[in-house]
Backbone bond lengths (Angstrom), bond angles and torsions (degrees), N, CA, C in turn:
res aa  C-N    CA-C-N  psi(-1)  N-CA   C-N-CA  omega(-1)  CA-C   N-CA-C  phi
1 M - - - 1.442 - - 1.498 109.65 -
2 S 1.312 115.08 151.89 1.452 119.45 177.60 1.501 109.73 -92.88
3 S 1.262 113.93 152.76 1.515 119.97 -179.57 1.515 108.34 -84.04
4 P 1.324 116.57 159.84 1.450 119.62 176.14 1.522 114.06 -59.58
5 N 1.324 116.01 -28.97 1.480 120.06 178.50 1.525 108.88 -66.59
6 N 1.322 118.43 -41.68 1.470 120.92 179.13 1.522 110.97 -66.59
7 E 1.335 117.63 -37.24 1.467 121.75 178.67 1.525 110.65 -63.83
8 D 1.334 115.63 -41.96 1.460 118.44 179.29 1.549 109.93 -65.05
9 H 1.325 116.21 -40.72 1.449 119.78 178.59 1.558 110.25 -62.64
10 L 1.334 115.58 -41.96 1.460 119.48 179.49 1.535 109.47 -65.38
11 R 1.286 120.88 -41.45 1.450 123.38 178.84 1.554 111.37 -59.99
12 Q 1.352 114.16 -42.71 1.493 118.72 178.43 1.516 109.95 -63.06
13 L 1.303 118.76 -43.86 1.455 122.57 178.25 1.544 111.10 -61.76
14 L 1.316 115.67 -43.25 1.472 118.36 179.00 1.530 111.95 -63.99
15 R 1.323 116.64 -40.03 1.441 119.88 -179.47 1.531 111.04 -66.55
16 Q 1.320 115.36 -36.00 1.476 118.24 178.49 1.513 111.78 -72.59
17 S 1.314 116.98 -38.65 1.485 122.28 -175.29 1.529 111.02 -77.79
18 W 1.311 117.50 -38.68 1.474 120.83 -175.15 1.531 110.16 -126.50
19 P 1.299 115.52 77.50 1.482 116.14 179.17 1.518 109.29 -74.29
20 T 1.290 114.71 144.89 1.490 121.04 178.13 1.525 108.14 -116.75
21 S 1.302 113.93 143.06 1.470 119.27 178.29 1.513 110.94 -121.37
22 A 1.325 117.57 4.90 1.453 120.49 -177.77 1.509 110.32 -80.59
23 S 1.295 113.79 136.26 1.478 118.39 172.99 1.534 105.90 -132.40
24 P 1.333 115.57 141.92 1.434 117.97 -177.67 1.523 111.47 -64.22
25 S 1.329 115.05 143.53 1.482 119.15 179.56 1.483 108.75 -69.36
26 A 1.313 114.76 165.42 1.504 120.72 -179.16 1.534 109.84 -66.78
27 Q 1.298 117.97 -29.16 1.470 120.35 -177.30 1.529 113.53 -93.03
28 F 1.321 118.56 9.52 1.433 122.54 -176.47 1.533 111.68 -59.93
29 R 1.297 116.93 -50.13 1.456 121.03 -178.34 1.552 110.79 -63.93
30 A 1.321 117.05 -40.47 1.464 120.94 179.24 1.550 110.01 -64.81
31 A 1.342 115.96 -40.68 1.444 120.12 -179.51 1.529 110.31 -65.06
32 V 1.315 117.31 -39.84 1.460 120.09 -179.31 1.548 109.55 -64.15
33 W 1.302 116.21 -45.52 1.455 119.44 -179.56 1.520 111.89 -68.14
34 E 1.306 117.59 -30.13 1.477 120.92 174.74 1.512 110.95 -66.41
35 R 1.321 117.82 -41.54 1.476 120.71 176.91 1.527 111.09 -66.28
36 I 1.309 117.73 -37.96 1.449 120.14 178.29 1.507 110.44 -65.15
37 D 1.317 117.90 -43.48 1.482 120.79 177.37 1.523 112.57 -65.84
38 A 1.325 117.98 -36.16 1.446 121.57 176.96 1.521 110.40 -64.68
39 A 1.320 117.52 -38.65 1.453 119.67 178.35 1.509 110.82 -67.55
40 K 1.304 118.90 -33.43 1.471 121.66 178.24 1.555 111.15 -68.90
41 R 1.357 114.63 -27.96 1.484 117.93 -177.66 1.512 112.50 -81.17
42 R 1.322 117.92 -10.46 1.458 119.23 179.26 1.508 110.93 -66.95
43 P 1.311 117.24 141.95 1.469 117.33 -178.71 1.529 112.12 -68.78
44 A 1.302 113.04 144.30 1.476 118.87 -177.02 1.497 113.13 -97.29
45 T 1.359 117.51 -19.08 1.458 121.94 -178.64 1.500 111.16 -124.45
46 W 1.308 117.22 166.84 1.454 122.66 178.94 1.519 109.96 -67.14
47 A 1.296 117.35 -35.58 1.482 121.37 178.94 1.501 109.90 -63.88
48 A 1.315 117.25 -43.46 1.463 120.52 -179.42 1.524 109.98 -67.77
49 W 1.317 116.97 -36.71 1.468 120.18 178.86 1.532 109.48 -66.13
50 L 1.344 116.62 -42.52 1.480 119.85 178.29 1.528 111.32 -62.57
51 R 1.309 117.94 -40.20 1.455 120.02 178.56 1.512 111.10 -61.89
52 L 1.324 118.66 -35.26 1.465 120.98 179.19 1.488 112.20 -74.81
53 H 1.333 118.07 -28.00 1.452 121.39 -175.92 1.505 113.87 -115.64
54 V 1.314 118.37 36.35 1.458 121.69 -175.67 1.517 112.23 -61.71
55 P 1.343 120.93 -44.58 1.485 118.17 179.56 1.528 112.68 -61.56
56 G 1.282 119.54 -45.21 1.444 120.73 -178.78 1.512 113.38 -66.32
57 V 1.317 117.02 -40.76 1.453 123.29 178.43 1.551 108.83 -64.95
58 S 1.301 117.83 -40.24 1.456 122.09 178.82 1.476 110.64 -64.33
59 V 1.329 118.87 -45.31 1.465 121.21 -177.65 1.556 107.81 -65.00
60 A 1.301 117.27 -43.03 1.476 121.73 179.51 1.546 108.83 -62.64
61 G 1.271 119.82 -41.06 1.468 122.02 -179.67 1.504 110.96 -66.41
62 V 1.316 117.45 -42.98 1.480 120.56 179.10 1.537 109.01 -65.59
63 A 1.297 118.55 -40.94 1.464 121.16 179.28 1.522 111.24 -61.79
64 V 1.358 116.90 -43.18 1.457 120.80 178.45 1.511 111.50 -63.08
65 I 1.344 116.21 -41.67 1.471 118.52 178.93 1.501 111.40 -65.15
66 L 1.328 118.36 -42.89 1.483 121.53 178.95 1.520 111.25 -61.85
67 V 1.291 117.39 -45.95 1.495 120.30 179.48 1.516 110.16 -62.47
68 A 1.323 117.38 -43.49 1.452 119.99 179.50 1.534 111.14 -66.36
69 G 1.300 117.02 -38.12 1.476 120.54 177.97 1.494 112.59 -64.07
70 I 1.327 115.24 -48.93 1.464 120.43 179.17 1.506 112.18 -63.26
71 G 1.316 117.88 -42.95 1.453 121.57 176.22 1.508 113.01 -62.46
72 G 1.317 115.77 -43.53 1.491 120.65 177.94 1.522 111.18 -63.36
73 N 1.305 116.27 -39.35 1.482 121.09 179.23 1.523 109.98 -64.00
74 L 1.336 117.74 -46.23 1.442 120.11 -179.27 1.540 110.42 -63.89
75 M 1.338 117.24 -40.89 1.455 118.60 179.72 1.506 110.93 -67.20
76 A 1.335 118.52 -38.49 1.473 121.06 178.57 1.524 112.82 -64.66
77 R 1.344 115.79 -38.87 1.460 120.00 177.43 1.517 111.64 -63.78
78 H 1.314 115.83 -43.40 1.469 120.49 179.01 1.535 110.73 -64.24
79 Q 1.317 116.94 -42.77 1.475 121.16 179.23 1.558 110.22 -65.57
80 T 1.340 115.67 -40.22 1.482 118.57 179.49 1.533 109.86 -64.02
81 A 1.301 116.84 -42.37 1.456 120.01 -178.78 1.572 110.11 -64.15
82 R 1.280 116.90 -40.06 1.500 120.33 178.69 1.528 109.15 -66.23
83 M 1.305 117.09 -43.94 1.458 120.35 179.61 1.518 111.70 -64.15
84 R 1.336 116.88 -41.21 1.492 120.27 178.71 1.524 111.01 -64.29
85 E 1.326 117.73 -41.15 1.463 120.25 176.32 1.533 111.53 -61.54
86 A 1.347 116.69 -41.98 1.465 119.69 178.13 1.493 110.80 -63.98
87 Q 1.343 118.08 -40.42 1.491 120.04 179.00 1.515 110.31 -64.51
88 I 1.314 118.39 -41.35 1.458 120.03 178.15 1.524 110.75 -60.88
89 Q 1.309 116.51 -44.59 1.483 119.86 -179.56 1.524 110.10 -63.60
90 R 1.339 118.56 -42.31 1.460 121.10 177.68 1.541 111.29 -63.67
91 Y 1.316 117.46 -41.17 1.448 121.92 -179.44 1.541 110.77 -62.06
92 V 1.339 114.19 -48.87 1.472 118.51 -178.58 1.538 109.80 -65.06
93 A 1.307 117.81 -38.06 1.439 120.48 178.52 1.536 111.92 -67.46
94 S 1.338 116.97 -29.60 1.456 119.15 178.70 1.524 111.61 -74.86
95 I 1.350 117.25 -28.59 1.445 120.07 178.15 1.543 109.89 -78.65
96 D 1.303 116.17 -47.62 1.487 121.59 -178.43 1.543 108.15 -138.50
97 P 1.312 118.30 100.78 1.467 119.91 -176.01 1.532 114.44 -60.39
98 H 1.348 118.28 -20.70 1.445 121.53 -179.45 1.523 113.11 -88.99
99 Q 1.275 116.53 -5.82 1.474 120.82 -177.94 1.520 109.10 -77.86
100 Q 1.280 116.08 135.34 1.474 121.76 178.05 1.548 106.96 -105.40
101 V 1.320 115.94 132.49 1.471 120.64 177.89 1.497 107.48 -108.63
102 T 1.345 116.85 126.30 1.433 118.01 176.48 1.525 108.26 -81.97
103 A 1.297 113.26 135.67 1.481 119.14 -177.62 1.508 108.81 -71.13
104 M 1.340 113.29 134.16 1.458 118.30 175.09 1.506 109.60 -83.70
105 P 1.297 119.29 146.81 1.459 118.65 177.73 1.518 112.77 -65.36
106 V 1.320 114.82 136.98 1.451 119.39 179.65 1.543 108.23 -86.47
107 P 1.314 116.24 130.62 1.485 118.66 -178.75 1.505 111.74 -67.31
């Protein structure tokens, strides 16, 4: 263990070698307590977070529903067009098996 005399000598050497000129600002304590209070106000559960962010979550939900609806509609139209073309070909083949039906382009 070092003696108190050695510790004092070490402190003097450190002060001479590494002088500091920083002093805390007058608002330091207030800023610290403000950050602590802000951390306490953060929601602790998902339900509390949702209550704070209702508008953003609602907009995101509506956007997802719209994109899914539009995508589903486009896929259904494409599938319907392919099925209709297949039905036409089967119908024409049932009337005249030698008849060739040219496929119409699917939009």
